N, C-alpha and C positions, 0 to 999 in steps of 0.2 A: 401309601396310596394303594388302593385296591382297584383292580380292573375287572370288568365283567366280560368274559370272553365267550359265553355260551351263545349259540344261535337262537334267536327268537323262534317260537313255534306258532303255528297257525291255530287259532282257537275259534275262528268264525269265518264263514264264507257266505256271500250272497251273490247271485247272478243278477247283474244290473240290466243286461240286454244280451242278445246273441254274442257269444264269444268274449264277453267281458265279465269278470268277477271281481268283487271287492273282498279283500282279505283283512281280517283282524288278527293281529299278532298279540302274544301274551305280554308284550312290553307296551301295548297301547297304540302301536303304529297301525295305521290303516293304509292299505295300498290297493289301487286298482290295477288289475292285470288283464291285458288283452291278448287273446290267442288269434293268430292270423291263419285262417284256413288255407290249405294247400301247400304250406311251407313244411309241414311235418313229414318225416319219413319214419317208417317202422309201423308194424302192425298194431302195437298198443296205442300209439299216438294218433294215427290216422282217424279213428272214430270221433276224435274231437272236432273234426270238420263238420259233423252233424250238430246243429245247434241244440237239438233235443238231448243228444248224448252229453254234450258239454254241460248242459244245465243239470245233469244228474250228479254233479260234483257234490261231495260231502267232506266234512272234516273227519280225519282219523286222529282222535286225541292221543292215542297211544303212539302213533308215528309223528304227531305234531305237524301234519301237513294235510293237503287236500288229496282226495282219491276219487276214482271213478269206478263204476261197476265192473270194468274188465280188469281191475287190479292196478291200473296205472296210477302212480303217485308222483308228485313233484317234490324235489328236495327243497325244504324250506329256505335254505341258504340262497337258492337262485330266485326265489320269489321275492 
């Protein structure tokens, strides 16, 4: 029996509404992720409080996850 242990990577993202994004993973899973403004600490994360900045999210296919213009990325295994 063979097991597949690699972490799925993000291949698509769409912002559904302020602070909510829908992610598509390479294994076909679709997941909605909501960010709660005001809970973040750290200079890279705090800009996500701004809905316009949050909406600037893009997929980095090389990293297999989502990224923002300031260099913030989220580990796909926590998404």
